[in-house]
N, C-alpha and C positions, 0 to 999 in steps of 0.2 A: 505494499501498500506504500505511496506516497502522501506526505504531507507536505504542506502549503505554510512558507510564513510570511505574513501578508508584506508589501515595503512599509518601512518608517517614512515618516513625515520626511518633508524637505527640510527642514529646519534640525530636527534633533532625533535621536532614537536610540534606544540602550543599546550596546552590544556586549556583546560576550567577550569575557577576557576569560583567559587560561591561568590560572592560581594554584599554585603548590605546596601540599606538606611533604616534605622530604621526597621521596621520586615519585609518588602518585599525584596524578594530575589530574584536575577536578573543574567543572565551568562553573563559573559563578556568574552570578550579573551585577555590573559593578559602577558604574556611574552615567550620565546623559554627556554629551556631547553633540556640537554640532558638526553638521557634516556639509560641504559644498558639493556642487557639481563634479568636480574630479575630487579625489579622494587623495590626500598626502596620506604615508606611508610613514612608516620608522625609517630613520638613515641609516645604511650600511655598515658596518661593524668589521674588524679584522676576521678572518675565517679563524676554528679552532687548530691549534697546533694539533699536529701528530701527537694519537695517544692520550686527547685530552676529554676529561668526562664528557657523558653525552651533552647537548644541551636542550633543556626540555621545552623552550620555545617553539609555539607551534609551527607547523608547512603547510603554506597551500597549496598543493601540487593540480595545476589546471593544464585540460588538455583541451587545444582548440580542434576547431571542425565546423561541421554545419547538422542542424540538428534535420531528423524525418526517417524514413527507410529510403528518400532517392538518393540520399547521399553515402547511405550505410556502405562502407567496406572501398570508400573511396581512397584516393592519395591522399588527398587532402583532409581526411578524417583520421588519418593514424592519431594523432593526439587524444582524440577520445577512443583510441582501441588501449591506449596508453593508459589510461586511466583506467578503463576495465580491467586490464590487468592487473593490476597495482590494486583495486580492488576486489577482485574473486583471492589472487593471494594471501592478501592480510585480510581477508573477512569482514570489505566496511560494506554496505549498502549505501548504495545512494538515491535516498528515498523522498530528499527534502527538498521541495523548490523555495528556491529564495534568491534576491537581486538577478531575477531573468536566467539563472544557470539551477542544474541539474548538482545536489551538493548529498555527498556523503561525509558524516564525521564517526573515524573512530582513532586507529594509535599503531605506528609501527615499533617494536618493542613498548615502553614507556615513552615514546613523543609522540602529543599528539598532531594528528592529521586530518587534514580537511581536503577533501575530491572534489574536483570541481568541472563541470561540464556544461560552459555559457551557454544557451539556447536564445541565443539573440543574433544565429549565422556570425559567419567568420568575421564579418568586417568590425562587429560591433562588440568584438569581446572583452574590449578593457571595460565597458559598459558594466559588467559582472565582477569581472577579477576587483577593478581597482574598487569597487562597492564594500566586499566581502572581504580583502584584506584591512579596511579601513573599519569595518563592522566586528573582525574578530582581532583585531590588533597584531595583525601577522606583518613582522621585521620585512624590509624590500629584501635581503638575502634569505630569506626562508618561501621567498615564491615563485615555486617552482614550473617555468609554462617549457610543457611539452608539443612540439607542431612537426610537420612536414618540411623536409630541409631541400629542394631540388640542387644545390650544391652538392651533397652527399650521395654516393651510390646508394642503389636501393639495397633498404637492408641495414645499413651501416650508421652507427648511434654515436653522438657526440656530446657531451656534460659538457658547460663551461659554466665559470661562474657570472658573466653577463656577454655584454655584446650589444650591436645594432639591430634591426629591424630586418636587413634583408631584401628588402622592396617586398618582405610576406605583410600582407594587407592585416592579417590579425596582429599579428608583434607591435605592428606601428600604430594600431590601435591601443594595445595594452599598454602599451612607452606613452600614450597620451593620455590616459587615464589615470597615469601612475605620477603625475608632474612631471614627465617627462623623462623621469627616471630611468637609465639603461640596466644600470647595475643589478641584476636578477639575475638567477640562474638560471638555465636552458637545458634542457635534453632534447636535441634534434633527432629526426627519425628519417634519413635520407629514403627519398622516393625516387631520384636521379632525374635527368633531362628532358624533355619531349623529342622523340625522334623527328631527324628529318626539320618541314617544315610545319611540324603538328601546330596549335594554338594553345600555347600554356595553358589557360581556363579550363580544355579541352583535356587537354593531360589528365591534371588535377583531379577531374569531376568522374575520372575513369576509373573502373576497375582493376585491380591487379591481374596479372597473366598469374598461370598456375606458376611459375617457379618464382613469380616476386612477390607470390602469397607465404607460398614458405620460406623464402629468406626474411619477410617481413615478421611470420609470427617469431620464428628464430630468436630476430629481433627482438619484440616485446617480450620473451622471456628473460634474457640479459638486462633487457630494460627496468625492469622487476629488483631486480637485484643489484643493478646501480643505484637504484633510488633508496632500496634499501640501506646500501651501504653509505649513500650521500647522507641519509636523513640520520643515521649511527653516528655517525664517524666525521661528518664536513669531508671537504676538498682536501683530500690528501692522498698519500700516494697510490691509495688503490685506486682512486678516480681516476690518476694518473696513468695505471697502466692499462685502465679498461680501454681509456680514449687509446690509446697506443695497439692494443689487440684489436680495437675496432677500428682501427686503418686497415690494417693491413690483413681484415678477416678472411679476407677471399683471394688472398691472392698466396698462391703455392711456390715455396724454395727448395 
């Protein structure tokens, strides 16, 4: 059953903050704040050092895509698929509608996780992500965006701490709704380039071939492990090794 949380008044609303006693996270309503159309998030801070303790600040993991059966399984929707894969593996149900997004709340280990699939269509994804980041007080360094990337070969993943929008309209809109900040993590999923003179939009709205689908499914499994490592340990040597292994995944020596 899907629950619905109504949108807050434009001037103010209660947002949910994660508070902690020792290592046990819980949800509690804390105070009323004013929110403008674009939502300011907390500034980024240095990443945890190798071997540092787990940071119990919540993560918002958002996948970009288009809602509806028409777009299911297309290249442009692999961000949605990554969120679905994480949800299955860690046992989170996406059963709430909030801020024009499908939302699931749970944890990886003891770290609180928000899984988000904006339902605004790709080019307006930031409307949901900006509001949710402000509502749940998620710092910029813990907003992980997952989306399709044509500059990467099909089935290749890349985890990065920050970046530009790379002419991806969904990412561009997210940046706009995070006050122009670009310093948030990305999990890019390679879908390759259009063949010949094929139109880019037509290519992205196509479904994968059998071989491509096999590569993407494998990438989604590896992506879940990468996200789990990132959430529990931050950007460290394990993530660097992951990116290196992905870069040469299809190269035979």
